[in-house]
N, C-alpha and C positions, 0 to 999 in steps of 0.2 A: 265311872267305869266299874264294872263288876269284877273285883279282884279275888273272888272266892275261888279256891282251887277245887276243881271238880274231877271226880274219877269217871271212868268210862261208864260205870253203872248209874251215875247221876245224869247222864245225857240221854234224853229220849227224843230222837228226831221226829217221831210220829206225832209228838205233841205241839210242834211248831206250826203255826199258820203263816204261810208265806204266799203273798199274792203273786200273780204271774209276772208282774213288772219287777218285783223284788227278785224272783227266781231268775229272770232273764239277766239281771244285773250281776249275778254271781254264778250262773250256770256252768261255764267252762273255765272257771278260775281254779288255780292250784294253790295249795297251802304254801306259805312263806314266799310267795311271789306277789309283789305289790301290784295293784291294779287301780284304775280310776273308775268312779261311778259318776256319770254325768249329772244325774238328777239328785240334787242335794237332799230332797225330802225322802227319797228311797234310801239313800245312804244313812240318813238319821234313823229311819225305821229299822234298817238292818243292824245298826249299832245298838238300838234299844233291845232287840231280841237276841243280841250277842252272837250273831252269825259272822260279823266282821268286826275288826277293830282298826283304829287309825294307825298308820305306819309312823313310827317315831324313830328319830336318829339322835344320837348323843352328839352334842356339840361341846367340845372341850374348850374351856375359856382359859385365858391367861390368869394365873394365880397372882393375886395382889397380896403383898405381905400384911396389909392392914386388915384383910378379911380372913375369917376363920372358915368360910364356906368353901369346901373342896368338891362339892357335888357338881357333876356336869349339868349343863343345860340340856333339856330334852326338847327338841323341836319337831313339829309335825310336818310331814312332806306333802300332805294333801292327797295321799293315796291310801288305799285300804288293804288289809291282809285278812284272809279267812282265819277265823278262830277254829279251835278243835271242834266246837259245836257245829260250825259252818261246814267243815269237812265231813263230819258224820251225817249232817243233813243232806249234803250233796250225794254222798254214797247211798244213803237210804232212798233218796228220790230217784236216783238212776236205777237202782235195783227194783224199785217199785214200778218205774216206767217199763223196764225190761220184762218184768213179770206180767204187767198189763198187756204188753205187746204180744207175748207168748200166748196168753189166754185168748186174745183176739184172733190170733192165727189158728189156734185150736178150734175156736168157734166157727171160723170160716171153713176149715177143713171138714168139720162135722156137718155143716150145712151142705157142702158140696157132695159128701157121701150120702146124705139123706136124700138130696135131689136126684142123684144117680140111682139110688135104690128105688125111689118112686118111679123114675123113668123106666127102669128095667122091669119093675112089677107091672106097670101099665103095658109095656111092650109084650110081656109074657101073657097077660090076659088077652091082648089083641091077637097074638099068635094062636092061643088056645081057642078063641072064638072063630078065627079064620079056618083052623083045621076042622072044627066041628061043623062048619057050614058046608064044606066039600064033602 
């Protein structure tokens, strides 16, 4: 596991390469809410790029007087949690998708205005020619 503490300036979500299958596995997930990833290979890939981490629970054990070990046992639940990097990546991806959608809408509106302008200019030329014939 990567236990290095990162600051916000160290996280660059635009540098992550996430496949569509990996993105679908974490797309609608929330931070600090455990979730399951059915495909183990995708889960391992997301763990490697630090977008998710395994959920762990502390299991307190009975203390035996013969042992000096007071540390609790940590057990994995089989579920995953978004990391801070994962949350920033999802926010980045959603804003990027929203920006792309808005640009596409603007492009379609521009095309519609251009076609309407072309139609009106052709109609104007037609009317001008029709008036000149009479």
